[in-house]
matplotlib code that plots the C-alpha trace (Angstrom):
import matplotlib.pyplot as plt

x = [0.0, 1.3, 0.7, -0.3, -2.8, -4.9, -7.5, -7.0, -9.4, -7.2, -4.1, -5.7, -6.2, -2.7, -1.2, -2.2, 0.5, 3.0, 5.5, 6.2, 8.9, 10.6, 12.5, 15.5, 17.7, 19.8, 19.3, 22.6, 24.1, 24.1, 25.7, 23.9, 21.5, 19.7, 17.4, 18.8, 16.3, 17.4, 18.4, 15.1, 13.1, 14.8, 14.4, 10.7, 10.2, 12.0, 9.9, 6.7, 7.9, 8.6, 5.2, 3.6, 5.4, 4.9, 2.1, 3.6, 2.8, 5.3, 5.9, 6.6, 10.4, 12.7, 14.9, 17.3, 20.4, 24.0, 25.9, 29.3, 31.0, 28.5, 27.8, 29.6, 27.9, 24.8, 21.6, 22.9, 21.1, 23.0, 21.7, 24.1, 24.2, 22.8, 19.9, 19.2, 19.4, 17.1, 14.6, 14.7, 14.3, 11.3, 9.8, 10.2, 8.6, 5.6, 5.3, 5.4, 2.8, 0.5, 0.8, 3.6, 5.9, 8.5, 10.0, 12.3, 14.6, 15.4, 18.3, 19.7]
y = [0.0, 3.4, 6.0, 8.7, 6.6, 5.3, 6.8, 7.6, 4.6, 2.3, 3.6, 3.0, -0.6, -1.0, 0.3, -3.1, -4.6, -2.3, -1.9, 1.3, 1.5, 4.8, 4.5, 6.8, 7.6, 10.5, 13.0, 12.8, 12.1, 8.5, 9.0, 10.4, 7.6, 7.4, 9.8, 11.9, 10.2, 6.7, 5.7, 6.8, 5.2, 1.9, 2.1, 2.9, -0.1, -2.4, -1.1, -1.7, -5.3, -6.0, -4.7, -7.2, -10.0, -8.8, -6.3, -2.8, 0.8, 2.5, 6.3, 8.3, 8.1, 10.6, 12.0, 14.0, 12.6, 13.4, 12.9, 14.5, 12.7, 14.0, 17.4, 19.4, 17.7, 19.2, 17.8, 16.7, 17.8, 17.1, 17.9, 18.4, 15.3, 17.1, 18.4, 15.0, 13.2, 15.8, 15.4, 11.6, 11.6, 14.0, 11.9, 8.6, 10.4, 11.3, 7.8, 6.4, 9.0, 7.5, 4.1, 2.2, 0.2, -0.8, 1.6, 0.4, 2.9, 1.4, 3.4, 2.9]
z = [0.0, -0.9, 1.8, -0.6, -2.4, 0.5, 2.8, 6.5, 7.2, 5.1, 6.9, 10.3, 9.3, 7.9, 11.2, 12.6, 10.3, 12.1, 9.2, 7.2, 4.6, 3.7, 0.4, 0.1, -2.9, -4.0, -6.8, -8.7, -12.1, -13.2, -16.6, -19.6, -20.0, -16.6, -14.8, -11.9, -9.5, -10.4, -6.9, -5.3, -8.1, -7.5, -3.8, -4.2, -6.5, -4.1, -1.3, -3.3, -4.2, -0.5, 0.5, -1.9, -0.1, 3.5, 4.4, 4.8, 4.0, 1.7, 1.9, -1.2, -2.0, -0.3, -3.1, -0.9, 0.7, 1.5, -1.7, -1.3, -4.2, -6.7, -5.2, -7.8, -10.8, -12.5, -11.0, -7.6, -4.5, -1.3, 2.2, 5.0, 7.3, 10.3, 8.3, 6.8, 10.1, 11.8, 9.0, 9.1, 12.9, 12.5, 9.7, 11.7, 14.8, 12.6, 11.1, 14.7, 15.8, 13.2, 15.0, 13.2, 15.4, 12.8, 10.3, 7.6, 5.9, 2.5, 1.1, -2.4]

ax = plt.figure().add_subplot(projection="3d")
ax.plot(x, y, z, "-o")
ax.set_aspect("equal")
plt.show()
């Protein structure tokens, strides 16, 4: 189940399954033939595939990470680690507040 595509009632029922997956991938160059969001797109697809095997709710992918090596290339968006960690902590707190007991950060 994709968080953004279900109703609050459906989410309430899914909380009983206890698991929420947060797919994470960077926005950065992957050569001239792949999209900048390739990592997040793959992480999101893997999360959806996992949720088909074991019940889980999947959040929309997080496209922002710390990507020092690619920071100077066109298309890269890199957050400072303290900003990223604070955001992830806040995000996990909010997912937990909604009732989820297990949160999986699936990073690509």
